[in-house]
C-alpha positions as CSV (number, residue, x, y, z in Angstrom):
1,M,0.0,0.0,-0.1
2,S,1.2,2.9,-0.6
3,K,1.2,6.3,1.3
4,R,-0.5,9.5,0.5
5,R,1.5,12.3,-1.2
6,P,0.5,15.8,1.2
7,V,-1.4,17.9,-1.4
8,V,-0.3,21.7,-1.4
9,A,-3.2,23.9,-3.2
10,I,-1.1,26.9,-4.9
11,V,-3.2,30.4,-5.7
12,D,-1.7,33.0,-7.8
13,D,-2.6,34.3,-10.5
14,D,1.0,34.7,-12.6
15,P,0.9,31.5,-14.4
16,R,4.5,31.1,-14.3
17,L,4.7,31.2,-11.5
18,L,2.2,28.8,-10.5
19,E,3.5,26.5,-13.1
20,S,7.0,26.9,-11.3
21,L,6.0,26.4,-8.5
22,E,4.2,23.3,-9.1
23,D,7.3,21.6,-10.6
24,L,9.3,22.3,-7.9
25,L,6.6,21.0,-5.0
26,E,6.3,17.6,-8.0
27,S,9.7,17.5,-8.0
28,A,9.5,17.7,-4.5
29,G,7.1,14.8,-3.9
30,Y,4.6,16.5,-2.8
31,A,0.5,16.6,-5.1
32,A,0.3,20.1,-6.0
33,H,-3.1,21.7,-6.7
34,S,-2.8,25.4,-8.4
35,F,-5.8,28.0,-8.4
36,S,-5.7,31.4,-10.8
37,S,-7.9,33.2,-7.8
38,A,-9.3,32.9,-4.8
39,G,-12.3,31.9,-6.1
40,S,-11.4,28.4,-7.8
41,L,-10.1,27.3,-5.2
42,L,-13.3,27.8,-3.1
43,I,-15.3,26.3,-5.8
44,S,-12.9,23.3,-5.2
45,G,-13.4,23.5,-1.9
46,L,-10.2,22.5,0.7
47,S,-10.6,18.9,0.9
48,G,-7.7,16.9,1.0
49,V,-5.1,19.9,0.9
50,D,-2.5,19.7,3.4
51,L,-1.7,23.2,2.9
52,L,-1.4,26.2,0.9
53,I,0.4,28.7,-0.7
54,T,-1.5,31.9,-1.9
55,D,-0.3,35.2,-3.4
56,I,-1.5,38.7,-1.3
57,G,-2.0,40.7,-4.3
58,M,-4.4,39.2,-6.5
59,P,-8.2,40.5,-8.1
60,G,-11.2,39.7,-5.9
61,M,-10.2,38.1,-3.3
62,D,-6.7,38.7,-1.8
63,G,-4.2,36.7,0.3
64,F,-5.5,38.1,3.9
65,E,-9.2,37.4,3.2
66,L,-8.5,34.1,1.4
67,R,-6.4,32.9,4.9
68,D,-9.6,34.5,7.2
69,W,-11.0,32.6,5.2
70,V,-9.6,29.1,5.3
71,K,-9.2,29.7,9.1
72,K,-12.9,29.6,9.9
73,V,-13.3,26.3,7.7
74,R,-9.7,24.6,8.2
75,P,-8.3,25.9,11.5
76,E,-5.1,23.8,11.5
77,L,-4.6,24.6,7.4
78,P,-0.9,26.1,7.3
79,V,-0.8,28.5,5.1
80,F,2.0,30.2,3.4
81,L,2.2,33.9,1.7
82,I,4.0,35.1,-1.2
83,T,4.1,38.5,-2.0
84,G,6.3,40.9,-4.8
85,R,5.8,43.7,-2.1
86,H,8.8,45.2,-0.4
87,E,6.4,45.2,3.4
88,I,2.9,43.5,4.7
89,A,1.6,47.3,5.7
90,D,0.0,46.0,9.0
91,Q,2.0,43.4,10.5
92,D,-1.4,42.3,12.6
93,R,-2.3,41.1,8.9
94,A,0.1,38.6,9.3
95,R,-0.6,36.6,12.2
96,G,-2.1,33.2,11.6
97,I,0.4,32.1,8.7
98,S,3.0,29.2,8.7
99,G,5.0,31.6,6.6
100,F,5.5,34.6,4.2
101,F,7.9,34.4,1.3
102,R,8.9,37.2,-0.8
103,K,9.2,37.2,-5.0
104,P,11.5,35.5,-5.7
105,F,12.3,33.8,-2.7
106,D,14.8,30.9,-2.7
107,A,13.3,27.7,-4.3
108,E,15.3,25.4,-1.1
109,V,13.5,27.7,1.7
110,L,10.6,27.2,0.7
111,L,10.2,23.9,0.3
112,A,12.6,22.8,3.8
113,A,9.5,25.7,5.3
114,V,6.9,22.8,3.4
115,D,8.4,20.3,5.0
116,N,8.6,21.5,8.7
117,A,5.1,22.6,8.0
118,L,3.8,19.6,7.2
119,T,6.2,17.9,9.8
120,N,4.9,19.3,12.7
121,R,1.3,19.3,11.2
122,N,1.2,14.9,11.5
123,M,3.0,15.1,14.8
124,E,0.6,17.1,16.1
125,D,-2.2,14.5,14.2
126,D,-0.1,12.0,16.0
127,H,-0.8,13.2,19.3
128,E,-4.2,14.4,18.7
129,S,-4.9,10.4,17.5
């Protein structure tokens, strides 16, 4: 019996970044699912998703709003925010995230953070069972 690959959902309105992140995560052994907007993720749902990576600045629902929605329905789900902005105007808005990355980010650093977040989540799940 094979072990299920962790699923990472990626939300960004930049198709090149989506493809790049999907390739990176797939090559590291994750199942990556890309969405071009928060709305498309909401339609698909979070069932089976183990970690979310979302851009902050997107048309419609932005990354902070998406994070807020996710935390209401799946508070245990790790959420990483990515941005091309140099700073976040309101640091309070960054609360409740598992990671924050400025574009361009180092692929190895992002993968290490994903590994760490999923390992910590699995350890918490093991303690609860």
